[in-house]
C-alpha positions, 0 to 999 in steps of 0.5 A: 884671415883675421877674425873680422874678415871671417865675420864679414863673410857670413854677413848678409848684404843686398845687391838690389830690391829682390836679391840678397847674397852672402858676402861669398861672391858665388852665392846669389839667392833670388828670394822673389822667385822662391816666394812666388814658387812657394805661393803657387805651391800653396795655392795648388795645395789649397785647391787640391785639398777638397778633391783629396778629401772628397776622393777618400773612400767612405763606407757604403751606407747600408740600409738596415731592414728595420729602416725600410718600410713597406713601399705600398704604405710608406712610399719608396725609401729616400736614398737621397734624403739629404738632398731632399731635406737641403732643397726643402730647407733652402726655401724655408730658412731665412739665411740658408747660405749660413746654415750649419746642418748635421744629419742624425740617423738614416730615415725610418718609417714613421707616422705623423698626425695630420688634420685629416688622419695621419701622414706616413713616410720616412722621418729624417732627424737633423739639427740646424744652426742658422741665422734668423732675420736679425742676423744672429745664429739660433743655436743647434736646434733639433728638427725632423722632416717626413719624406714621401716620394721624394718630397717633404710632406711635414716638418717638426721643430719649425715655427713658420 
């Protein structure tokens, strides 16, 4: 076999729009089917990734004794404080869908001044970066919400 013939043996040629083969007549490669299989596999991985991440065990959120106040004074401890705050923010923010929210420490028993005395409940501190009515992000700003009996009764750091 001459050097020219062996060089042609490994040269790619096309037989049709979706097939390429080496000059070896026994080696056909259907690239369209491989691309389709790769895209399907990639789509399945992308759909399964959130499920895998959500399924990872998270450490149990233990409530330390100093975070729980007297239920007669402060109300029941808000175990679902994140959803309470998120539901409240959905009504208050200009563009809730774009908001980036980072929660701080678990709720602590707290008191806040009010017009007719003081309000008592559990204070949740968090940071919010959301869009204002001009469509620009405001930057991470520190806020707080006083929760009693599953409702936000007062907030700090907001201008309404």
